[in-house]
C-alpha positions in Angstrom: 0.0 0.0 0.0 1.3 3.4 -1.0 2.1 5.6 2.0 0.2 8.5 0.6 -3.0 6.6 1.2 -2.2 5.7 4.8 -0.8 9.2 5.6 -4.1 10.7 4.2 -6.0 8.1 6.3 -4.4 9.7 9.3 -5.5 13.2 8.3 -9.0 11.9 7.6 -9.2 10.1 11.0 -8.0 13.2 12.8 -10.5 15.4 11.0 -13.4 13.1 11.6 -12.7 11.8 15.1 -10.1 14.1 16.5 -6.3 14.1 16.7 -6.0 11.4 19.5 -8.1 8.9 17.5 -5.2 8.1 15.2 -3.1 6.8 18.1 -6.1 4.8 19.2 -6.5 3.2 15.8 -2.8 2.4 15.5 -2.9 0.8 18.9 -6.0 -1.2 18.2 -4.4 -2.3 14.8 -1.2 -3.4 16.5 0.7 -0.7 14.7 1.3 1.6 17.7 5.0 2.3 17.0 4.7 2.4 13.3 5.0 5.8 11.4 3.7 6.1 7.9 5.6 8.2 5.4 3.8 9.3 2.2 6.6 8.2 -0.2 7.1 4.7 1.3 5.3 1.5 0.6 3.6 -0.6 3.3 2.0 -4.0 3.6 -1.7 -4.0 2.5 -2.4 -5.5 5.9 -1.5 -2.2 7.6 -4.4 -0.4 5.9 -6.7 -3.4 6.5 -5.9 -3.4 10.2 -6.4 0.4 10.5 -9.7 0.3 8.7 -10.8 -2.6 10.9 -9.8 -0.6 14.0 -11.8 2.4 12.7 -14.8 0.1 12.4 -14.4 -0.9 16.0 -14.1 2.6 17.2 -17.0 4.0 15.0 -19.3 1.1 14.8 -19.3 1.5 11.0 -18.7 -1.3 8.6 -15.6 -1.5 6.5 -17.3 -0.5 3.2 -18.9 2.6 4.8 -15.5 3.8 6.0 -13.8 3.1 2.7 -16.6 4.8 0.8 -16.4 7.9 2.9 -12.6 8.0 2.9 -12.5 7.5 -0.8 -14.6 10.6 -1.4 -12.6 12.6 1.2 -9.2 11.8 -0.2 -9.8 13.1 -3.7 -9.1 16.9 -3.0 -5.7 16.1 -1.4 -4.7 13.7 -4.2 -5.9 16.3 -6.8 -3.6 18.8 -5.2 -0.7 16.4 -5.1 -1.0 15.3 -8.7 -2.3 18.5 -10.3 0.5 18.7 -12.8 -0.9 15.5 -14.4 -4.4 16.8 -14.7 -5.2 19.0 -17.7 -7.2 22.1 -16.7 -10.0 21.5 -19.2 -11.0 18.1 -17.8 -14.3 17.5 -16.1 -15.3 14.6 -13.9 -16.1 12.2 -16.7 -12.9 12.9 -18.6 -10.9 12.5 -15.4 -12.4 9.1 -14.6 -12.0 8.0 -18.2 -8.3 8.7 -17.9 -7.5 7.7 -14.3 -5.9 4.4 -15.2 -3.6 5.7 -18.0 -2.8 9.1 -16.6 -2.5 8.5 -12.9 -2.0 4.8 -12.2 0.3 4.1 -15.1 2.2 7.4 -15.4 2.4 8.4 -11.7 2.1 5.4 -9.5 3.6 2.5 -11.5 6.2 4.8 -13.1 7.5 6.0 -9.7 7.5 2.5 -8.3 7.5 -0.5 -10.6 6.6 -2.8 -7.8 3.5 -0.8 -6.9 0.3 -2.6 -7.4 -2.6 -0.1 -7.5 -5.9 -1.5 -8.6 -6.7 -1.5 -12.3 -9.6 0.9 -12.8 -11.1 0.6 -16.2 -13.8 3.1 -17.1 -16.0 3.2 -20.1 -18.9 5.6 -21.0 -22.0 3.7 -21.7 -23.9 6.8 -22.6 -23.4 10.5 -21.9 -22.7 10.8 -18.2 -23.2 7.1 -17.5 -19.9 5.2 -16.7 -19.1 1.7 -16.1 -16.2 1.4 -13.6 -14.5 -1.9 -13.3 -12.3 -2.4 -10.2 -9.8 -5.2 -10.5 -7.5 -5.7 -7.5 -6.2 -8.3 -5.1 -7.3 -6.0 -2.4 -10.9 -6.0 -1.2 -11.3 -2.2 -1.4 -13.8 -1.6 -4.1 -15.7 0.7 -1.8 -12.7 2.9 -1.7 -12.7 3.1 -5.5 -16.5 3.9 -5.5 -15.9 6.6 -2.9 -13.2 8.1 -5.1 -15.7 8.2 -8.0 -18.1 10.2 -5.7 -15.2 12.4 -4.6 -14.1 13.2 -8.2 -17.7 14.1 -9.2 -17.9 16.4 -6.1 -14.5 17.9 -6.8 -15.8 19.0 -10.2 -19.0 20.4 -8.7 -21.3 17.5 -9.6 -22.4 14.3 -8.1 -22.3 10.5 -8.7 -25.2 8.2 -8.2 -24.8 4.5 -8.2 -27.1 2.8 -10.6 -25.8 -0.8 -10.5 -23.2 -2.9 -8.7 -21.9 -6.3 -9.8 -19.5 -8.7 -8.1 -17.3 -10.1 -10.7 -15.7 -12.6 -8.5 -13.4 -12.2 -5.5 -12.7 -8.6 -4.8 -13.4 -7.5 -8.4 -16.4 -5.3 -8.8 -18.2 -3.4 -11.5 -20.2 -0.2 -10.8 -22.4 1.7 -13.1 -22.7 5.3 -12.1 -24.4 8.4 -13.4 -22.2 11.5 -13.2 -24.0 14.8 -13.1 -21.8 17.6 -14.2 -21.5 20.8 -12.2 -19.4 23.9 -12.2 -15.8 23.2 -11.6 -15.8 25.3 -8.3 -13.1 23.2 -6.7 -10.9 23.4 -9.8 -9.2 26.5 -8.4 -8.0 24.4 -5.4 -5.4 22.7 -7.6 
């Protein structure tokens, strides 16, 4: 797991639950003495344990936490990777290019051993996207949360129309993206 995800999880937890909550989660996860650096890689189990600990603390299920965190993390990631995102893009264009532009050029190019999920997006009709999540990780809710976050970032919204389990942790989502004014675009 890329450290940028876990370091942003720390910020998310502190924003949602207060600063001391991060230490509580790390302790419950058995990671009390572990620091997470954004540019480092960590075992997937670290994130799994932290999410499970967050579930214990909040009473929310894993998918609800991942969905909310996925939407929350988009503005910080957009800020971090702004040089890779053309200014004229909207939510649909961003999502249609996430695999090639971000996963291939940013994540895998920086670290050949990185294994981000494969996110294949196709437009079924104007504003209706099929999002295929392929990963060894069981974090499809994080990907769906990111879809919501991208739509919100560009001033619109995403509504889930259909969800299919394609076996194991592979999922396909059909979402409708409503376009809005790119009010958050100035943030990057």
